[in-house]
C-alpha positions in Angstrom: -20.3 0.7 -29.8 -20.4 -3.2 -31.2 -17.1 -1.7 -33.0 -15.2 -0.6 -30.2 -15.9 -3.8 -27.7 -14.7 -5.8 -31.5 -11.6 -3.6 -31.5 -10.9 -3.4 -27.8 -11.0 -7.8 -27.4 -9.2 -7.9 -31.1 -6.4 -5.7 -29.8 -6.8 -7.7 -26.2 -6.5 -10.9 -27.9 -3.5 -9.7 -29.7 -1.7 -8.5 -27.0 -2.5 -11.9 -24.8 -1.5 -13.9 -28.1 2.0 -12.3 -28.0 2.7 -12.2 -23.8 1.8 -15.6 -23.9 4.3 -16.1 -26.7 7.2 -14.5 -25.5 6.7 -16.3 -22.4 7.3 -19.7 -24.1 10.6 -18.1 -25.0 11.7 -17.2 -21.2 10.7 -13.5 -21.7 8.1 -11.9 -19.3 7.0 -8.6 -20.0 6.3 -6.4 -16.7 4.6 -8.1 -13.6 1.7 -9.2 -15.6 0.7 -12.8 -16.9 -0.2 -13.2 -20.3 -4.1 -13.7 -18.9 -3.2 -10.4 -17.4 -2.2 -8.6 -20.3 -5.3 -9.8 -22.3 -7.8 -8.7 -20.0 -6.5 -5.2 -19.1 -5.8 -4.5 -22.7 -9.9 -5.1 -23.2 -11.0 -3.5 -20.5 -8.4 -0.5 -20.5 -7.1 -0.5 -24.0 -5.4 2.8 -23.6 -3.5 2.4 -20.4 -2.7 -1.2 -21.1 -2.4 -1.2 -24.3 0.5 1.8 -24.5 1.9 0.0 -21.3 2.8 -3.5 -23.0 3.9 -1.8 -26.3 6.4 0.2 -24.0 7.5 -2.6 -21.5 7.8 -4.9 -24.9 10.8 -4.0 -26.0 12.1 -3.7 -22.6 11.8 -7.1 -21.6 13.1 -8.7 -25.0 16.2 -6.3 -24.7 17.0 -7.9 -21.1 16.8 -11.2 -21.9 19.4 -13.0 -23.1 18.1 -16.8 -23.9 18.1 -19.4 -21.4 20.2 -21.9 -19.7 21.0 -24.9 -22.1 21.1 -27.5 -19.1 17.1 -26.2 -17.1 16.3 -24.2 -20.0 15.5 -20.9 -17.1 16.0 -17.6 -18.4 19.4 -15.8 -18.4 19.9 -11.5 -18.4 23.3 -10.3 -20.0 25.8 -11.0 -18.3 25.5 -14.0 -16.4 28.1 -16.3 -15.5 26.3 -19.0 -14.2 23.2 -20.1 -14.3 21.0 -19.0 -11.0 18.3 -22.1 -11.5 20.7 -25.0 -11.9 24.2 -23.2 -11.2 25.8 -24.6 -14.5 28.4 -21.6 -16.1 27.6 -20.0 -19.2 29.7 -20.5 -22.3 28.7 -17.3 -24.6 29.4 -18.9 -28.4 28.2 -19.8 -31.9 27.0 -23.3 -30.0 24.8 -21.4 -26.9 21.4 -20.6 -27.7 22.7 -16.8 -26.1 
């Protein structure tokens, strides 16, 4: 029982930390916060762990970077930032 509890805690920590690092880059996985993913994975590892592993690649692909002016996350195909309205230029000098 102790080993299973430690595995669930470790997996929850890994998911929490990964979701936290992604959120600092402007990528949010699903509708849960990083803490929600970590706690959910700790309590219900099978459901939340698998759901996180399925949604993570989709969230990373959906993000196209951040606005160079305000830092808001952008999606592929955006021509203007939804936060500040600045035009988005695609090129080597951008973080897109």
